[in-house]
C-alpha positions as MATLAB code, in Angstrom:
seq = 'MKTAVSVPDEVFASAERLAHREHRSRSDVYSAALREYVARHAPDEVTDALDRVVESVGSSIDPFVEEAGTRILDSTEW';
ca = [
    -151.184   -3.593 -162.350;
    -152.577   -1.762 -159.384;
    -155.935   -2.688 -157.939;
    -157.830   -2.104 -154.727;
    -159.462   -4.914 -152.796;
    -161.088   -5.234 -149.404;
    -160.027   -8.011 -147.054;
    -161.081   -8.768 -143.490;
    -158.912   -7.154 -140.826;
    -157.601  -10.501 -139.557;
    -156.503  -11.557 -143.052;
    -154.756   -8.225 -143.552;
    -152.975   -8.541 -140.193;
    -151.864  -12.097 -140.976;
    -150.557  -11.038 -144.385;
    -148.688   -8.119 -142.817;
    -147.027  -10.420 -140.270;
    -146.067  -12.880 -143.019;
    -144.619  -10.143 -145.222;
    -142.611   -8.734 -142.328;
    -141.383  -12.158 -141.182;
    -140.277  -13.126 -144.716;
    -138.904   -9.669 -145.603;
    -141.291   -9.423 -148.550;
    -143.543   -6.642 -149.704;
    -147.279   -6.757 -149.075;
    -147.807   -6.792 -152.849;
    -145.540   -9.819 -153.203;
    -147.448  -11.738 -150.523;
    -150.835  -10.934 -152.050;
    -149.614  -11.710 -155.587;
    -148.179  -15.067 -154.492;
    -151.395  -15.953 -152.657;
    -153.567  -15.038 -155.617;
    -151.282  -16.886 -158.047;
    -151.519  -20.033 -155.907;
    -155.301  -19.718 -155.569;
    -155.787  -19.322 -159.312;
    -153.494  -22.282 -160.066;
    -155.367  -24.467 -157.595;
    -158.724  -23.546 -159.097;
    -157.704  -23.810 -162.746;
    -156.702  -27.475 -163.115;
    -157.131  -27.338 -166.894;
    -154.245  -24.869 -167.100;
    -152.032  -27.224 -165.095;
    -153.049  -30.166 -167.273;
    -152.391  -28.165 -170.435;
    -148.942  -27.157 -169.154;
    -148.068  -30.766 -168.310;
    -149.329  -31.919 -171.716;
    -147.027  -29.366 -173.386;
    -144.055  -30.636 -171.362;
    -144.750  -34.264 -172.257;
    -145.186  -33.300 -175.895;
    -141.879  -31.433 -175.934;
    -139.836  -34.223 -174.308;
    -141.664  -37.143 -175.841;
    -143.649  -39.844 -174.149;
    -141.774  -43.029 -174.969;
    -141.964  -45.357 -171.999;
    -139.689  -48.286 -171.368;
    -141.827  -51.459 -171.821;
    -140.637  -52.829 -168.464;
    -141.576  -49.628 -166.650;
    -144.955  -49.542 -168.388;
    -145.713  -53.155 -167.412;
    -144.566  -52.599 -163.818;
    -146.695  -49.473 -163.533;
    -149.725  -51.244 -164.934;
    -149.342  -54.120 -162.462;
    -148.999  -51.740 -159.533;
    -152.055  -49.737 -160.586;
    -154.083  -52.905 -161.135;
    -153.252  -54.162 -157.637;
    -153.864  -50.844 -155.897;
    -157.217  -50.162 -154.279;
    -158.535  -46.760 -155.334;
];
């Protein structure tokens, strides 16, 4: 989809340098940046995706690993 946005001159110049340095299109750089921003600010989507992965592969945990993990978490200062 095409869209028009306004960005500060210094951001545009930085994006141009990055695109040139990495041999990528300007659209690719902006799309990647926006994708990363959205992912970082939509943690529920990440959690939902991880939940789907766990559901698809199962969540059986070896009792030893579970006990070891619990002990480590209990002894760790948060």
